[in-house]
N, C-alpha and C positions, 0 to 999 in steps of 0.2 A: 219539576226535578225530575232529572234522570235518575231511571230506574237502576237501584244496586246491579253490580256483574252477576251476584250470585242469585239474582231472580231472573237473570237472564240465560244462565248457563247450568245446566242439570246434566251432570255425565251419567245419572241412574238413568234417564231417558233416551238419550241420544249421545253418540260421539262425535256427530257430525255439524261444523258451524261455519257458515259464510260470515267472513269479517271484511270491512270496508273502510278504508282510512284516507282522509283528504286532505288536501293543503288549506290551510286557511289564508296565506298570503295570496297576492295575486301572481308571484312568480309560480310558475310552472314546476312539478316534479320533472318533467323529461319534457322533450320536445321543443319546438320555437314558439316563444310568447310573439304572439303578434303585436302586443303592445310597444315592446322595448326592441322586438328583433335579433334577441339574445339566445342560443340554442341551450339547451339544458338537457339534451337526449344522452349525455354520458349518465345521468342519473337513473337512467333504466338499468344500466350495470350496477350501478351501487345496489339498487333494491333488490334486482335478481339474484347477484351474488350471497347478499347477506341473507336473504329469504331460504334459498337452498341450502345453505350451510347450516339454518339453525334445525334442519333435522337430522344433522349429526349429534346435537346436543339434548333435545326435548324429545320425550315420548310422543311427539306428535306428528303425523305425516300429511302432506301437503296433495291434496285430491286434484285442484287446479288452482291457476292463478292468472293475474293479467295486470301488466302496469300500464295505465293510461296517462295522460297528460297532466291530469293534476288529482288523481287518487288511484289506488290501487284495490284489486279485488283478490281475496284467496278463500279456498275452500280448505278447513282442516278437519281432520279427523284425530281425535285423542285416543292412544293407545295405553289402557290403563293396566291392561297383562304385561306389556313389556316392561312399564315401568317397576310392577312388582315382582317381576323376575330379577331385577337387578340387584345385587349384593350391595350393603352398605358403602364399600369402598367404590364399587362401578358408578353410584350414585352421586358421591364426592367427584370421581375424575369427571362425569358427565357436565357437572354443574360448574367444575373449575375450568372447563373448556373455556366458559365466558367471564367468569366472575371469580375472585380472589380467594371465596369461603373463608372461613373462620381461623384462628391459629389452632382451633382443636383438629379440624380437617386437615390442616397443612402438617400437623404433627403425625397425623396418622397416616398420610402420604409417605413421609420420610421414613415411616417406619418405627417411629418412636412410639412407647407403650402410653395407652390412655389409663389416666389413673382412677380408681375407684370414683373417688370425690367427682370425677369429670364426666361421669358416664351419662348421668341424668341429662347434664346440659348436652352432651354430643347426642344421645337420642331423640332431642327435641329439635336439633338442627338435621339430623338426617331427614325426620319426618316433613320437616319444612321445606327440605329439597324435594323429597319426592313429590310432594304436592305441587311446588312451583313447575316441575318439569313435564307436568300434565295440567298446566295452567294456561288457558289461550290467553289471558291477560299478559302474563310474564312473557308468553311468545312473541306477542306483538310489541309488547314493550321493548325487548331484547330487537325487534326488528326495527323500528321506528326510531327510538332514540339515537343511535349513532347515524342514520340517516339526518335528521333534524339538526343534529350538531356539522356535519361534513356541509349541509347545505347553508347552515348560517354562517361558516366560515367562509365558504365561498362567497355568499352574498354579503360578506362582511358587515352582518346585523345581528341583532339578538330578538329574543322573543318566540312564540311560536311558530313552530312550521307547518305541524297538524292541527287539525281541529282538536278542540278538548279531550276527546277520545275516540277511539275508533268503535264502529257500528257491529254488532254481532247479531247474526239469525240462527237460532235451532234449525236444522234439518231433521224431521224427525222419522223420515222413510225413506226407503229407496227411491221413490218417484222424485221426491224432494231434492234429495242428493242429486240423481242425474241430471234434473231440468235446472238445478242452480249451478252445475258443473257447464253445462252447455251455455246456458246465460253468461257465464264468466270467459269460457274460451272464446264466445263470439264477440266478445265487446268489442274488438278493433274493426270487424266487418261489419258491424251494426254502426259503428261512430264513423266509417269507410275510411279509416286509416290504412286497412287492409285490404284487399279483394277477396282474398281467399284463407281458411284457416292456417295454410301451410305457408304462408307469407306474413302471417301476424307475430312479428318480432316480440320478444321477451313475453311470449305465453305459455302455459303448460300445452296447449294443444299443438304449437309447433314442435316443440321438445319431444311430445309424444308421436307425432307424425315422422320427423327426423330419426326416431329411435326404432319405429315400426319399419321402414324402409330397410333396416339391417335385420330384421326380424327380432328383435330386444325392446324392451322397455327401460323407461330411465330410471336410473336406480335412486334419483331424488324424490321421484314421486311415488305415491301409493299406487302398486299395479293392479291393473285388471286381471283377474284370475278364474273367470268362466263363471259355471253353473256351481250352486252349491253341491257338495260334497264330503265324505269325509277325510279327516287329517287335512283340512284348509289352512292354507297360510294366510296372514292378513292381507286383505285387499278387496277391490271392487267386484262385487258378483257379476261382472258383464265380460264377453269378451272384448279385447281391445279393438281389434277389425271391425265389431259391430258398433262399438262407441264412436270411433273415428267416421264410421259412415254415415250415423245418425246425425253429426255435428255437421258434416260436409254436406249433405241434403237440407239441415235446417239453413244452414248459412246461406245455400242457393236460395232459398225461399226469401232472403233478406236481400237479393241483389236483383234489380230490375233487368240486368243482363244476362242473368242466368236461371231465372224462374224455370221451375219443372216439376214433373210430380216427385212425390216421394219414393224412393224404391221399397219393395216389398220388406226388405230386411227391416228397414226403420219403422214401419209398418208393425211388425210384429214386436218390437220393442215396446212402442208406443202403448200396443195391446196388453202386455206384460205389465207395463207400469199403469195400466188402466186410465190412461189419458187420452183425449180426442186428441186429433191432427190439430183441428183448430185450436183447441187450448194450449195445446204444446207449444205452437208459433206465436199464441200469445205471452205464455209465461217466458219462452226465452228471448222475447223482445223486451218484455217489460217488467222482467221479475222483480225489481229493487223497487218500482213503483207500485206493483199490485201486493208486494206482501211486505209489511212494516214490520212484522213481529216473528213467532215461530212458525215456521212451513210444513204442512204434513195434511194427511187427511184428516177429517173432522172428530175421527175416533183418535188417532193418535194427540192431537191438539186437546182434545178433552182429558185425555189421561195424565199429559204435560200440567195442563193447568189444576187437576186435581194433586197432583202431585204436589206441586208449587205453592199448592192452597190458594189459588187467584181466583177471584169470584167472578172474573168478566173472561171470557175466551174470547179475547183479542184477534180480530181479524178472521175469526169464524166463518163471516158470509163467504169471503174470497176463496179460502181453503176448500170449502164445501163445494164451491162453485168450479174450480178449477181443478181441486184434486179428488174429489169426492168423499 
C-alpha cells in the first residue's frame, strides 16, 4: 500500500521537495519514440510552459527542473509566509487564475456583499484555498492533468498518461537541496542527451545560464541570494556563479571527453556542505537510486521521523554514509 502523502510531506520540517512524474504508456512524454518513429518533442514545450506558469498561481517556487523522455523532475520550495501575507481577496484571485471558484468567491470579486449567514462557508473556502496554494499535490495535479488531457487527445486514446501518482522526497537540509538540484540539472548530460549544461534544453540550468550571461536571474525560478544576512529575501543561500560552476565541474566528471580536476571554488562549496568529492559525484549521478525516502543528515532524518511518529528511519544508513 502506498504511503499517504501527508506522511511524506511535513512543512514543519522542510519546505523543499523533489518530485518525479513518469509516463505509464510506451508513448514518450517528449523526444522520438524509437518503436514508432513518431516525434513527441513538442510536448516539452507543453510541460515547461505549464510548469513555469504555475509559480504565478501557487505560493510554491521552482528550484530546478528537467523534462526527460518519459519523465520529469522538479525541485520545489513551499513559501508559507508569502501565502500568509495574502489577503482573502488575493487568495481568491490566485486560485481563480486556474479554477472557477465558488459562487461566494465569484460574488466577492464582483463587489457584491457577503451576507452574514454566508460568512462561515466563505471562511472555510478561503482556508481551503490557502491550504491548496501551498500543497505540492495540488501543484503537481495542476501540472500533470492538463498535459495528460492534451496527450490523450493527440494520441486519440483514453486512460492514464502518468503513473498512479507522482513521487516526492523531502529534502531536509542545505546539502540535500543543492545535491538534488545538481542531480536534476545534470539529467540530460548524464543521459547523454546533451553534452553540457548550457545545451540542455528544457531544464532550469540552461535557463539560469542564459540569464546569468546577461547578469540576471530567471524570474520564474527561485533565485540564488548569496550568504545569509539581515533582511534577506526568499532564495537559495549560494551565489549563482558558484552554483553554475559547481554544476559545470560536476558535469565534466560525467563525460569521458571532458574529465578534469574539480576547481577550488567547487571544492569550497563541498566543504561547506560537508560532502566529500567522492560522495558528491556518486550522489549527483545516482540520487534517485540511492535515496528512496527523505534525504538529509542522520540528525535531520531522525527529527523528521520523530515528528511524524515513524518508528523506522527509512534510508538512515545511506543518509549517514553520504551526508553524515
